C-alpha positions as CSV (number, residue, x, y, z in Angstrom):
1,M,-7.5,-47.8,9.8
2,K,-9.5,-49.2,12.8
3,K,-8.1,-48.2,16.1
4,R,-7.3,-50.9,18.7
5,G,-8.6,-50.8,22.2
6,S,-6.5,-52.1,25.3
7,R,-7.3,-55.4,26.7
8,D,-8.0,-56.0,30.3
9,N,-7.2,-59.0,32.7
10,L,-3.9,-59.9,30.9
11,G,-2.4,-63.0,32.4
12,K,1.0,-63.2,33.8
13,G,3.6,-63.4,31.0
14,R,1.5,-62.0,28.3
15,I,2.3,-59.1,26.2
16,Q,1.7,-55.7,27.7
17,P,-1.2,-53.7,26.1
18,K,1.5,-51.1,25.2
19,D,3.2,-53.6,22.9
20,A,0.2,-54.5,20.8
21,K,-0.8,-50.9,20.8
22,G,2.5,-49.8,19.7
23,V,2.4,-52.0,16.7
24,Q,-0.9,-50.9,15.7
25,G,0.1,-47.4,16.1
26,L,3.0,-48.1,13.6
27,A,0.4,-49.6,11.3
28,D,-1.9,-46.5,11.5
29,K,1.4,-44.2,10.7
30,L,2.1,-46.3,7.7
31,A,-1.4,-45.9,6.5
32,E,-0.8,-42.2,6.8
33,D,2.5,-42.5,5.0
34,L,0.7,-44.3,2.2
35,Q,-1.7,-41.3,1.8
36,E,1.0,-38.7,2.0
37,S,3.4,-40.5,-0.5
38,K,0.4,-40.9,-2.9
39,L,1.5,-44.5,-3.4
40,E,-2.1,-45.4,-4.3
41,G,-1.7,-43.5,-7.6
42,A,1.5,-45.3,-8.2
43,S,-0.4,-48.7,-7.7
44,I,-3.1,-47.7,-10.2
45,I,-0.5,-47.3,-12.9
46,V,1.2,-50.5,-12.2
47,D,-2.2,-52.3,-12.5
48,R,-2.7,-50.7,-15.8
49,L,0.9,-51.7,-16.8
50,E,0.1,-55.2,-15.9
51,Q,-2.8,-55.4,-18.0
52,L,-1.2,-54.0,-21.0
53,K,1.9,-56.4,-20.4
54,D,-0.4,-59.5,-20.3
55,L,-2.2,-58.4,-23.5
56,A,1.0,-57.9,-25.1
57,L,2.2,-61.3,-24.3
58,D,-0.8,-63.0,-25.7
59,G,-0.1,-61.0,-28.7
60,Q,-3.7,-62.0,-29.9
61,V,-2.1,-64.8,-31.7
62,K,-5.3,-67.0,-31.7
63,Q,-7.4,-64.4,-33.1
64,M,-5.0,-63.4,-35.9
65,R,-4.6,-67.1,-36.8
66,Q,-8.5,-67.4,-37.1
67,L,-8.6,-64.4,-39.5
68,K,-5.7,-65.6,-41.4
69,D,-7.7,-68.7,-42.2
70,V,-10.6,-66.8,-43.2
71,M,-8.6,-64.5,-45.6
72,K,-7.1,-67.6,-47.2
73,N,-10.4,-68.9,-47.8
74,W,-11.7,-65.7,-49.1
75,R,-8.7,-65.4,-51.6
76,E,-9.5,-68.9,-53.1
77,I,-13.0,-68.4,-53.5
78,L,-12.9,-64.9,-55.0
79,N,-9.9,-66.0,-57.2
80,S,-12.0,-68.9,-58.5
81,V,-14.8,-66.9,-59.6
82,P,-13.8,-66.3,-63.3
83,D,-13.6,-70.1,-63.7
84,E,-17.1,-71.1,-62.2
85,T,-19.4,-68.5,-63.9
86,D,-21.7,-71.3,-64.4
87,E,-22.1,-72.1,-60.8
88,L,-23.1,-68.4,-59.8
89,A,-26.7,-68.9,-60.9
90,T,-28.6,-71.8,-59.3
91,G,-32.1,-72.9,-58.8
92,D,-34.6,-70.6,-60.3
93,M,-31.9,-68.3,-61.7
94,A,-30.2,-71.0,-63.7
95,V,-32.5,-70.5,-66.6
96,C,-31.1,-66.9,-67.0
97,S,-27.5,-67.7,-66.0
98,S,-26.1,-66.2,-69.1
99,W,-27.5,-62.9,-68.3
100,Y,-27.1,-63.0,-64.4
101,A,-23.7,-64.7,-63.8
102,P,-21.6,-61.8,-65.6
103,K,-23.1,-59.2,-63.6
104,V,-22.3,-61.0,-60.4
105,Q,-19.0,-61.7,-61.7
106,V,-18.3,-57.9,-62.2
107,K,-19.2,-57.1,-58.7
108,L,-17.2,-60.1,-57.1
109,K,-14.2,-58.7,-59.2
110,D,-14.5,-55.3,-57.5
111,L,-14.9,-56.9,-54.1
112,F,-11.9,-59.1,-54.8
113,E,-9.8,-55.8,-55.3
114,E,-11.2,-54.3,-52.1
115,F,-10.3,-57.5,-50.4
116,K,-6.7,-57.5,-51.6
117,D,-6.3,-54.1,-49.9
118,T,-7.6,-55.7,-46.8
119,E,-5.6,-58.6,-47.0
120,K,-2.4,-56.4,-47.5
121,A,-3.4,-54.5,-44.3
122,F,-3.7,-57.7,-42.4
123,A,-0.3,-59.0,-43.4
124,Q,1.2,-55.9,-42.0
125,I,-0.1,-56.7,-38.5
126,K,2.7,-58.4,-36.5
127,P,1.6,-60.1,-33.3
128,D,5.1,-61.4,-32.6
129,K,6.3,-57.7,-32.3
130,F,3.7,-57.2,-29.3
131,Q,4.8,-60.5,-27.9
132,D,8.4,-59.4,-27.8
133,L,7.2,-56.1,-26.3
134,G,5.3,-58.0,-23.7
135,R,8.2,-60.1,-22.6
136,R,10.4,-57.0,-22.1
137,M,7.6,-55.3,-20.3
138,N,7.3,-58.5,-18.3
139,K,10.9,-58.6,-17.4
140,A,10.8,-55.0,-16.1
141,M,7.8,-55.5,-14.2
142,E,9.0,-58.4,-12.1
143,K,10.7,-55.9,-9.8
144,I,8.4,-53.2,-9.9
145,A,5.0,-54.7,-9.4
146,P,6.1,-56.8,-6.2
147,A,7.8,-53.7,-4.8
148,V,4.8,-51.3,-5.3
149,Y,2.1,-53.9,-4.1
150,G,4.2,-54.9,-1.3
151,M,4.5,-51.3,0.0
152,Q,0.9,-50.8,-0.5
153,N,0.1,-53.6,1.7
154,L,2.6,-52.9,4.3
155,P,0.2,-51.1,6.7
156,N,-2.3,-54.2,6.6
157,E,0.6,-56.5,7.1
158,V,1.6,-54.6,10.2
159,S,-1.9,-54.3,11.5
160,D,-2.2,-58.2,11.1
161,V,1.0,-58.4,13.2
162,A,-0.8,-56.5,15.9
163,D,-3.9,-58.6,15.7
164,R,-1.9,-61.8,15.9
165,A,0.3,-60.3,18.9
166,D,-3.1,-59.3,20.6
167,E,-4.4,-62.7,20.6
168,R,-1.2,-64.6,21.2
169,E,1.7,-62.9,22.4
170,E,4.3,-65.4,21.3
171,T,3.7,-64.7,17.5
172,L,5.3,-61.1,17.7
173,K,8.7,-62.5,18.1
174,D,8.3,-64.3,14.8
175,T,7.6,-61.2,12.8
176,D,9.9,-61.1,9.6
177,T,11.1,-57.4,9.8
178,K,14.0,-58.2,7.6
179,A,11.7,-58.9,4.7
180,M,9.8,-55.5,5.4
181,K,13.3,-53.8,5.3
182,K,14.3,-55.6,2.2
183,L,10.9,-54.5,0.5
184,L,11.7,-50.8,1.5
185,E,15.0,-50.8,-0.2
186,G,13.4,-51.3,-3.5
187,Q,16.4,-53.4,-4.8
188,G,16.3,-53.2,-8.7
189,M,13.4,-50.8,-9.1
190,T,15.8,-48.1,-10.7
191,I,17.0,-50.5,-13.4
192,S,13.7,-52.0,-14.0
193,L,12.0,-48.5,-14.4
194,S,14.8,-47.7,-16.7
195,S,14.1,-50.9,-18.7
196,L,10.2,-50.0,-18.7
197,E,11.2,-46.6,-20.1
198,D,13.3,-48.2,-22.9
199,C,10.3,-50.4,-24.0
200,K,8.6,-47.0,-25.0
201,R,11.3,-46.3,-27.5
202,G,9.7,-46.6,-31.0
203,L,6.4,-47.7,-29.5
204,L,4.1,-45.4,-31.5
205,D,5.8,-46.4,-34.9
206,L,4.6,-49.9,-33.9
207,V,1.1,-49.1,-32.3
208,E,-0.3,-46.4,-35.0
209,P,0.2,-48.4,-38.2
210,T,-1.1,-51.5,-36.6
211,Q,-4.1,-49.6,-35.5
212,R,-4.9,-48.3,-38.9
213,N,-4.5,-51.7,-40.3
214,L,-6.6,-53.5,-37.7
215,E,-9.4,-50.8,-38.2
216,K,-9.3,-51.4,-42.0
217,V,-9.6,-55.3,-41.4
218,Q,-12.4,-54.9,-38.9
219,T,-14.3,-52.5,-41.4
220,F,-14.1,-55.0,-44.2
221,V,-15.1,-58.0,-41.8
222,S,-18.1,-56.1,-40.4
223,E,-19.3,-55.3,-44.0
224,A,-18.5,-58.5,-45.7
225,H,-21.5,-60.5,-45.1
226,D,-23.7,-57.7,-46.5
227,K,-21.3,-56.8,-49.4
228,F,-21.2,-60.6,-50.4
229,K,-25.0,-60.8,-50.6
230,Q,-25.4,-57.6,-52.4
231,A,-22.9,-59.0,-55.1
232,F,-25.6,-61.6,-55.7
233,E,-28.6,-59.3,-55.9
234,V,-30.5,-59.7,-59.2
235,P,-30.4,-56.5,-61.2
236,C,-33.6,-54.7,-62.6
237,P,-35.7,-55.6,-64.3
238,C,-35.7,-59.0,-62.4
239,C,-34.9,-57.7,-59.0
240,C,-37.7,-59.5,-57.4
241,M,-35.8,-62.6,-57.9
242,T,-33.2,-61.7,-55.3
243,S,-34.9,-63.5,-52.6
244,Y,-34.8,-66.7,-54.7
245,V,-31.1,-66.3,-55.0
246,Y,-30.9,-66.2,-51.1
247,D,-33.1,-69.1,-50.7
248,Q,-31.3,-71.2,-53.3
249,P,-27.6,-69.7,-52.9
250,S,-24.8,-70.8,-55.1
251,R,-21.9,-72.7,-53.6
252,C,-19.8,-69.5,-53.9
253,L,-22.2,-67.4,-52.0
254,T,-22.6,-70.0,-49.2
255,E,-19.0,-70.2,-48.7
256,L,-18.4,-66.6,-48.8
257,L,-21.1,-66.2,-46.1
258,E,-19.8,-69.0,-43.9
259,N,-16.3,-67.4,-43.8
260,A,-17.9,-64.0,-43.1
261,D,-19.6,-65.4,-40.0
262,R,-16.4,-67.0,-38.9
263,A,-14.7,-63.7,-39.2
264,L,-17.3,-62.0,-37.2
265,D,-16.8,-64.5,-34.3
266,V,-13.1,-63.4,-34.0
267,D,-12.9,-60.9,-31.1
268,L,-10.8,-58.1,-31.9
269,Q,-11.6,-55.9,-28.9
270,P,-8.6,-57.1,-26.7
271,F,-6.4,-56.1,-29.5
272,F,-7.8,-52.7,-29.9
273,E,-7.7,-52.4,-26.0
274,L,-4.1,-53.2,-26.2
275,L,-3.3,-50.6,-29.0
276,R,-5.2,-47.8,-27.3
277,G,-3.7,-48.6,-23.8
278,L,-0.2,-48.7,-25.3
279,K,-0.8,-45.3,-27.0
280,D,-2.9,-43.4,-24.5
281,D,-1.6,-44.8,-21.2
282,Y,2.0,-45.9,-21.6
283,S,3.7,-44.2,-24.7
284,D,3.9,-40.8,-23.0
285,L,3.8,-42.1,-19.3
286,D,6.1,-40.3,-17.0
287,L,7.5,-43.1,-14.9
288,N,8.2,-40.6,-12.0
289,R,4.7,-41.0,-11.1
290,V,5.8,-44.6,-10.0
291,S,9.4,-43.8,-8.6
292,K,8.5,-40.8,-6.5
293,P,5.7,-42.2,-4.5
294,T,7.7,-45.4,-3.9
295,N,10.8,-43.6,-2.8
296,R,8.8,-41.1,-0.7
297,F,6.8,-44.2,1.0
298,A,10.1,-46.0,1.6
299,A,11.6,-43.0,3.1
300,L,8.8,-42.6,5.5
301,A,8.2,-46.3,6.4
302,T,11.7,-47.0,7.1
303,E,11.4,-45.2,10.6
304,R,8.4,-47.1,11.4
305,V,9.8,-50.7,10.3
306,D,13.0,-49.7,12.6
307,R,10.6,-49.2,15.4
308,L,8.7,-52.3,14.8
309,D,12.2,-54.2,14.7
310,K,12.9,-53.0,18.1
311,I,9.5,-54.0,19.6
312,V,10.0,-57.5,18.0
313,A,13.5,-57.7,19.4
314,G,12.1,-56.9,22.9
315,A,9.7,-59.9,22.7
316,R,12.4,-62.3,21.9
317,P,13.9,-64.1,24.7
318,S,17.6,-62.8,25.7
319,R,20.1,-65.0,24.4
320,I,22.5,-65.4,27.5
321,S,25.1,-67.8,27.3
322,P,24.6,-71.0,29.4
323,C,28.0,-70.8,30.9
324,C,26.7,-67.8,33.0
325,F,24.4,-70.1,34.8
326,R,26.8,-73.0,35.4
327,P,26.7,-74.1,39.3
328,L,30.0,-73.5,41.1
329,S,31.6,-76.9,41.8
330,V,32.3,-77.3,45.6
331,T,35.1,-79.8,46.4
332,S,35.3,-81.1,49.9
333,P,38.7,-81.0,51.7
334,E,40.7,-84.2,51.5
335,R,40.9,-86.1,54.6
336,S,44.3,-86.7,56.0
337,D,45.9,-89.9,55.2
338,P,47.2,-91.4,58.3
339,A,50.1,-93.0,56.4
340,S,51.3,-89.6,54.9
341,L,51.3,-88.1,58.4
342,K,53.6,-90.8,59.6
343,L,56.0,-90.2,56.8
344,Q,56.0,-86.4,57.6
345,A,56.9,-87.2,61.0
């Protein structure tokens, strides 16, 4: 952290150099506390948990909905093949439809069976369960993230106080040390960390089957375009006619390929990132790696903030009761009344 130098030619009534230097010295000590407590490591963990929480909250619902539509279309197309054998051969292949169409039909039937396995795997992916996980993580992180990030930023915050006080002395008295103290108390951190630990219960039972099913879906999707085209290849001895089939595709092939392209446009990588992150970075995470650094930093920083509080209190005007400065009333002696003197006589 950058050291501050003393200022010369301070005008009357301005903060003494030692006050601005004192605050900056506390900021430097807080920076050392940050290193000693290893709070940076806890912050990195919180960053990762925030990313996973956001991905879980999203649930990849949009992507799954897009794939669901494709799956529905594929099922309708493949299921109708037995009733549309006359449409499997078009253009130049129509003249030998009775020989060609049954061969395509057999291959599409095999593909339909493979598709059914993929469809079953897809049905077992439950985005809503990940959204529920995300909501529970979010509730826990509402206390954890602000506390860790706030502590991490405390050295810079105090350094900014010193900078402002060096430029305008009256700003020091407005420093909110109460907020700093409250931050270091870490209210709700223990309960929130416990809630975050509870989110891990049964996590692998959700993640690992989903990962296997999603990989199965991705494999089918990535190969679907080629497999559908292969199903319409013309067998020997007329294999040279395959190019004509592709140039003059049947409605069945066209629709299968169009949906294959739609499926390829669905980005599954965020879902895979979520699953890998939950498994590798969260399921076996020791949350002491967050709690110990924060507790250690809070213990060290409390002393610095208490000293800052005293400096700030010294910069504030004394609140002496106005009655102490009330002028004494001077009453002039009453003049003697000649009439009263006569009565006394």
